[in-house]
N, C-alpha and C positions, 0 to 999 in steps of 0.2 A: 588526210582524213577523208573518208569516203562519205558523200552525202547520201542520205536515204530518201530524199525527195525525188519525185518522178521528173525525168528530164523533159523539157518542153518539146513539142513536136516541131517539125521542120517549118520554115516560113511558109505562110499561105495555107497551112493545115487547118481545115475548117471543122475538124472533129473535136467536139467539146468533151472533156472528161466527164464520165458518168457521175451523177449526183445520187447520194443515198436519199432515203425518204426524208430524213431530217434536214439534209441540205436543200432538197427540193422545196420543202415547206418553208424554210427560211428564205430561199431565193424569191419565192412568189408572195410570201407574206400571209400564209394560211397556217392553221394548226395541223400537226400530223394527224390528229383525230379526224379533222375534216377531209384531209387529203385521202385517208384510207376510206372514208365514207364515199367520196367521189369515185374512187377506184372500184368499190363494191357495186356501185350503180352503173359501172361501165363507162363513166365519163372520161376515164384515162385509159390509154392502151397499156398493156402489161409492160412491166419494166424488163430490162435485159438482166437475166440472172447469171451471176457468177458465184458458184457454190450456193450458199443459202442467202446471199445478199442480192437485192434488186437494185439496179442502177437505172437512173432516168436521164433522158437527154433533152435536147432543145425542143423536140416535138411535145414533150410532156409539159415543159415550161409554157409553151405557146398555148396548149390546150387549157392549162390551169388559169392562165391570164384571161382567156376567153370565158371560161366558166365564171370567174370572179366578176368580170365585166357584166355578164348577163345577170348574175345575182344582184349586182348593184342597180341594174335597170329594172328590177322587179320581177324577173323570171323566177319561177319556182324550180326546184331541182327536177321535178317530174317533167316540166316543160323543156328544160335544158336537155334532159335525157332523151325526150322524143325528138328534139331538133337534131341532136348529134347522131342519134340512131338512124335517122333518115338521110344523113349526109354520107357521101362516099367515104369508105374506110380510110383511104389514103389522102383525104382532103387536107390541104394546108390551112394555116390559121386564116389567111386571106380568103380562101375559098369558103371556109366555115362561116366567116363573117358575112360574106355575100349570101350564102345559103340561109343564114339566120334572118338577114334583112328581107329576103324575098319570101320566106316561108312563114315568118311569125304572124302576119295578119290573118293567115288562114288556119292557124292551129285551133283545135276545139278547146272547150273549157278544161279546167283541171280534172284529171281522172278521179273517180270516186271508188272507194273500196267498200264492198258489201259482202255479206255471206249469201250463199244460195238461198237460204231460208228467208232472209230479209228481202231479197229480190222477188221471190215468189209471193211473199206477203204483200209487197207493194203492187204487184201485178194482179193480185186477187185470184191466183191460181195455185194449184198444188205444186210443190217442188218437183221438178222433173229434170234429171240430168241430161236427157236427150235434147230438151229445149235449150239448156245451157250450152251443149255441144254445138247446136246450130247457131247460137249467138256468138260463140267463139269463132266458128267458121265465117260468120258474117263480118267479123272484125269489130263487133260492138263491145265485147268483153274479153278478158283473158284470165286464165286460171292462175292464182298465186299460191294455192295450196289445196288441200283436200276440201275445204269448205269456203275458202275466200276467193272472191272474184274482184277484178279491177275493171270498172266500167270506163272505157276509153273515151266515150263521148256522152257525158251525162245529159246534155241537151237533147240528143237523139233518143236517149232512154226515156226522158220525160215525155217526149212526143209520143213514143210508142205506148207508154202506160196510159196516156189519154185515149189512144185508139182502142186499147184493150178494154177500157172502161165502157166503151160503146157496145161491147159484146162480141168483138171480133176475136176468134180463136188465135192463140199465140202462133201456131204453125202457119195459119193464113197470113198473119201480119208479117212473119219472117219471109214467107214466099214473096209477098208484095215488096218488102223492103229490099230484098235481094235484087229484084228486077229494077227497082228505083235506083239503087246504087249503081247498077250498070249504066242506066240512062244518064244519071247525074255525072258519072265519070266521063261519058262522051261529051256532055255539055261543058264540063270543066276543061277538057282538052281543046274544045273549040275556042274557049276564051283565052287559053294559054297561047294557042297558035295565033290568035288575033293580036295578043299582047306582043309576041315576038315579031310578027310581021309588020307591026306598026313602027318598028325602029329599034326595039330593045335588043334584037338579035345582034345588031351592030355593036352594042355595048358589050355583049358577051364575047363576040368575035375579037374585040379590041383588048381582051384580057381583063375586062371589068375594071376600068380605071377608077381608083379610089375617089378622085375628084368628081366623078359622075354618080357615085353610089347613092348619095343622098337624094338626087333627083329620081333615080330609079325606085328607091325605097318609097318616096312620096307617091310616085305613080302607082305602085303596087297597093299602097294603103288606100288610095282613092278608088282603085279598081274593085276592091273587095265589096264595099257597100253598093257600088253601082251595078256590079254583076249580080249581087244578091237581089237587088230591087228589080232588075230586069227579069230575072228568073221567076221571081214571085209574081210579077205582073203577068208574065206569059202563062204561068201555071194557073192563075185565077181565071184567065180567059179560057184556057183549054178545059179547066175543071167545070166551068159553067156550061160550056158546049157539051161536055160528056154527060153531065147531069141532065141537061135538057134532052139529049138524045135518049138516055135511059128512061126518063119519064114518058116521053112520047111512045117508046116501045111498049111500056107497061099499059099506057092508056089505049093503045091500038089493040093489044090482046084483050083488054077488058071489054072493048067495044065489040069484039068479035064473039064474045061469049053470049 
């Protein structure tokens, strides 16, 4: 009698048979509905297609386990999506875990979905697609549809709305924020270089040993508020100097009149 089951691979063969979507869901302990939702958000790489059936491998199992772990830690799907989207596309599960540990303290708040009309009303200006295009270019919002926008950093939007309330035109604010973003990026790179040169580069060069990951994660978590406080203190000092210089310039011109 001939068996219809697949023969096992040769000894040492590391290739795991493909899993159907039902088998993958059962293996990881999630529902098929949730698994499809994760795939739709780009949290899983596409399956290997044979005919009209998709088959999943070990990389899908590892990615799903990571997503489930992050959900258990309180991450939203949107934050998981942003974390995985910024990771290298071929990153392993270990690399993704390291990436998450180092990046999480710096992620902005949860994105906010609004319509263009709602955003304009909050800003107290007329709806203008050109302004929205500039916000998209700035990386503050992204278009989700004809009328829907996703605000990627609600905290920055709130600060911008406060500046607009002072009477600053939207285009002037966007020009200023574009320049600020470039300067802040340079500052951030300065802190990252400092962080790596202080000894953490050795951790990465050693292959990111798991036993040292918690120490590095704790260091990153402490660096975030310290860097923010130092930047704010320096900004206050420089802002006071700039305001004083501007006032003196105005007073000098008034004295000459």
